[in-house]
C-alpha atoms as one frame of an Amber mdcrd trajectory, in Angstrom:
protein
   0.000   0.000   0.000   1.284   3.447  -0.941   0.689   6.087   1.763   0.658
   9.759   0.773   0.681  12.434   3.441  -0.639  15.567   1.768   0.128  18.730
   3.792  -1.383  17.219   6.926  -2.130  19.646   9.749  -3.854  18.924  13.052
  -4.678  21.040  16.097  -5.867  19.995  19.531  -7.558  22.567  21.741  -6.131
  25.314  19.563  -2.572  23.991  19.895  -0.830  22.917  16.668   0.214  19.259
  16.899   1.153  18.713  13.240   1.784  21.357  10.610   1.950  20.863   6.841
   3.408  17.336   6.877   3.909  15.847   3.402   5.619  12.557   2.540   5.254
   9.366   0.521   5.607   5.843   1.955   6.048   3.246  -0.819   4.533  -0.224
  -0.843   6.522  -2.827   1.077   8.690  -0.299   2.879   9.440  -0.220   6.593
   9.338   3.442   7.587  10.613   4.738  10.903   8.715   7.679  12.379  11.200
   9.462  14.648  11.230  12.564  16.812  11.408  13.679  20.452   8.471  13.302
  22.824   5.665  15.590  21.724   6.814  15.714  18.087   3.443  14.383  16.872
   4.335  10.758  16.038   1.361   9.087  17.733  -1.056  11.680  16.360   0.209
  11.122  12.825  -0.301   7.362  13.168  -3.883   7.929  14.348  -4.532  10.228
  11.383  -3.224   7.593   8.973  -5.439   4.981  10.674  -8.492   7.215  10.285
  -9.060   7.567  14.032  -8.527  11.334  13.836  -9.353  13.781  11.054  -6.857
  16.320   9.770  -7.766  20.005  10.047  -6.081  20.592   6.688  -4.693  18.280
   4.055  -5.187  14.553   4.452  -3.953  11.011   4.021  -4.295   8.912   0.885
  -4.021   5.112   0.871  -3.540   3.830  -2.681  -5.266   6.948  -4.015  -8.209
   6.923  -1.603  -8.490   9.639   1.025  -8.769   8.718   4.713  -9.193  12.122
   6.352  -9.288  15.840   5.675 -10.477  17.598   2.540 -10.788  15.318  -0.491
  -9.396  16.509  -3.855 -11.647  16.107  -6.879 -11.389  12.620  -8.356 -10.126
  11.005  -5.148 -12.564   8.602  -3.487 -13.006   8.311   0.276 -12.573   5.205
   2.408 -15.263   4.359   4.932 -14.277   3.757   8.560 -15.008   0.046   8.094
 -12.895  -0.258   4.936 -10.048   1.625   6.599 -10.190  -0.811   9.531  -9.849
  -3.692   7.093  -6.860  -2.200   5.290  -5.022  -0.589   8.203  -3.966  -2.206
  11.484  -2.808   0.090  14.293  -0.967  -1.249  17.317  -0.992   1.536  19.898
   1.033   1.736  23.079  -0.187  -0.434  25.963  -2.796  -2.115  23.758  -3.836
  -4.847  26.173  -7.242  -6.534  26.623  -9.236  -5.339  29.625 -10.251  -8.916
  30.495  -8.042 -11.972  30.579  -8.244 -13.917  27.337  -6.248 -16.653  25.691
  -3.804 -15.604  23.001  -6.027 -17.199  20.347  -8.962 -15.076  21.540  -6.824
 -11.924  21.440  -5.746 -12.659  17.874  -9.356 -13.346  16.849 -10.191  -9.756
  17.825  -8.383  -8.769  14.655 -11.200 -10.324  12.651 -13.806  -7.863  13.962
 -13.643  -5.560  10.869 -14.500  -8.574   8.691 -17.701  -9.564  10.519 -20.803
  -9.385   8.337 -22.877  -7.809  11.125 -21.884  -5.305  13.790 -22.855  -7.697
  16.580 -22.273 -10.866  14.584 -20.133 -13.729  15.767 -16.801 -14.688  14.275
 -16.957 -16.630  11.009 -16.100 -20.038  12.433 -13.390 -22.054  10.758 -12.233
 -19.287   8.422 -11.528 -16.802  11.229  -9.763 -19.455  13.292  -7.645 -20.427
  10.291  -6.600 -16.795   9.773  -5.787 -16.472  13.492  -3.594 -19.582  13.403
  -1.812 -18.387  10.267  -1.193 -14.979  11.830   0.312 -16.534  14.958   2.539
 -18.700  12.787   3.797 -15.613  10.925   5.225 -14.196  14.169   6.440 -17.537
  15.511   3.707 -17.637  18.148   1.827 -20.850  17.383   2.875 -22.351  20.700
   1.267 -19.405  22.543  -2.272 -19.956  21.244  -3.712 -21.567  24.372  -1.751
 -19.475  26.874  -3.607 -16.970  29.068  -2.686 -13.366  28.252  -1.495 -12.530
  31.774   1.091 -15.352  31.680   2.980 -13.885  28.704   6.203 -11.910  28.854
   6.339  -8.431  27.329   7.922  -9.754  24.146   5.346 -12.519  23.830   2.507
 -10.037  24.306   3.900  -7.846  21.541   4.148 -10.838  19.208   0.534 -11.738
  19.980  -0.581  -8.161  19.347   1.167  -8.115  15.978  -0.556 -11.420  15.178
  -3.882  -9.761  16.079  -3.057  -6.916  13.701  -2.087  -9.361  10.945  -5.386
 -11.210  11.435  -7.067  -8.128   9.974  -5.213  -8.997   6.745  -4.142  -5.350
   6.429  -2.141  -3.686   3.694  -0.677  -1.237   6.204   0.702  -1.999   9.677
   1.137   0.933  12.077   3.083   0.425  15.312   3.418   3.044  18.044   6.640
   2.438  19.986   6.371  -1.371  19.785   9.653  -1.849  21.675   8.451  -0.303
  24.932   9.475  -2.378  27.970  11.202  -5.079  25.884  14.719  -6.345  26.490
  17.363  -6.141  23.761  16.749  -9.638  22.420  12.980  -9.094  22.233  13.440
  -5.721  20.510  15.684  -7.171  17.824  13.382 -10.154  17.345  10.257  -8.014
  17.057  11.688  -5.560  14.536  13.219  -8.414  12.592   9.782 -10.005  12.335
   8.242  -6.763  11.042  11.078  -6.445   8.540  10.506 -10.025   7.387   6.733
  -9.608   7.099   7.112  -6.624   4.773   9.436  -8.672   2.571   6.985 -11.607
   2.510   4.189 -11.400  -0.103   2.153 -13.869   1.993   1.755 -11.259   4.742
  -1.042  -8.734   4.354  -2.960  -8.451   1.103  -1.909  -9.332  -2.421  -0.161
  -5.963  -2.735   2.155  -6.744   0.187   2.504  -5.276   3.656   3.770  -1.769
   4.382   4.835  -0.776   7.915   5.231   2.566   9.681   6.731   2.430  13.186
   7.087   5.231  15.712  10.441   4.604  17.414  12.673   6.324  19.940  15.847
   4.303  19.383  17.705   5.854  16.448  20.054   2.903  16.088  17.200   0.402
  15.796  15.553   2.632  13.200  18.810   2.768  11.234  19.154  -1.022  11.338
  15.607  -2.046  10.388  13.998   0.801   8.425  14.138   1.520   4.695  13.351
   5.173   5.235  13.005   7.687   8.055  10.487  10.477   8.633  11.867  12.816
  11.293   9.394  15.060  13.111  10.253  18.041  15.294   7.636  20.245  16.945
   4.973  18.903  14.621   6.861  19.537  11.396   8.666  17.128   9.091  12.290
  18.279   9.172  13.930  15.410   7.274  12.894  12.430   5.146  14.941   9.813
   3.335  17.097   6.778   3.943  18.737   6.327   7.367  22.029   7.486   5.827
  20.403  10.655   4.521  18.484  11.574   7.685  20.579  10.376  10.617  23.430
  12.865  10.401  25.159  14.533  13.364  23.985  18.048  12.477  20.353  16.937
  12.059  20.376  14.899  15.276  21.899  17.848  17.155  19.232  20.206  15.809
  16.278  17.956  16.671  17.433  16.196  19.850  19.964  18.689  21.195  22.698
  16.076  21.630  26.207  15.650  20.279  27.009  12.454  18.402  29.113  10.767
  15.755  27.722   8.536  13.011  29.820   5.587  11.875  29.100   2.596   9.609
  28.149  -0.653  11.310  31.106  -3.078  11.066  28.868  -5.846   9.671  25.764
  -4.331   8.108  27.187  -1.001   6.971  24.112   0.909   8.176  24.595   4.049
  10.302  25.422   3.646  13.989  24.905   6.689  16.199  27.455   7.066  19.002
  26.325   9.661  21.529  28.551  11.846  23.684  26.858  11.844  27.124  28.928
  14.731  28.532  27.521  17.051  25.888  23.884  16.174  26.566  21.741  18.727
  28.448  21.626  17.965  32.153  24.325  15.299  31.954  26.318  15.034  35.178
  29.501  12.936  34.988  29.682  10.176  37.573  32.940   9.811  39.481  33.712
   6.126  39.602  35.924   4.279  42.039  39.408   3.694  40.592  38.807  -0.050
  40.265  35.770   0.583  38.036  37.191   3.427  35.954  38.508   1.302  33.053
  34.989   0.003  32.355  33.450   3.501  32.153  34.776   4.506  28.740  32.715
   6.696  26.404  33.284   7.691  22.811  34.430  11.325  22.752  35.216  12.624
  19.282  37.629   9.872  18.344  39.280   9.183  21.661  38.450   7.176  24.751
  37.998   9.026  28.002  37.077   7.497  31.357
């Protein structure tokens, strides 16, 4: 699915949240949505999902407008059709009652019910749920109770729920929250693999947009980066084009170096803690000093 952001603007209570954001997300791409807290990442995801309506401009999914003013000749998607095409995994998206993992994944079939209060479609819905769990390596979790899962397992189950919608577009809002390093790498690797797999999503393939805080994870797993700052898009392009020291300093207010990864070649951001606002150096005991070495403009300094 191709996503076009057409001069999207959004205000809340008179306060500008997003201003004149324009970008194109191609089919099959994994796009990282970056920016400091309050940059407008979550709001932009909700606008793309059709849960909010832009005050100006709008979002087009394969030429059909989701929100905002509709140009002549561009059709509009209904809320139901948007729910079928777009799956949004928001932060802390957990069921309010304890369910099995299979039941959680079956919730993703709700947009495909023939009646608003109709039941699930029997064998077909269960087949889709099982296939979705298999896509994220979660088949063995199907009969587990939700509350018994680890954070990483819950995130896998939630992605399976989203995939059960059979979407063309997968939106994830900070999916790595509260996950350890292994779970983070595994989760983003799964998203990367799903977008490369024609069997995931619809016949046109799966496109993913992820709001992330970790710049290094975005550089490793994303095809392109959209960098927001104070509600405006300040940079867009490949990780190499966007994640540059001057741009990072402007948006995040931190000093860093960018070097190529020794194996993958993608950018690796090495921060200089002493230059960060509010950073207070810690005086270590002499026996621990050798282990407290930071990168400082090409030299090691304890």
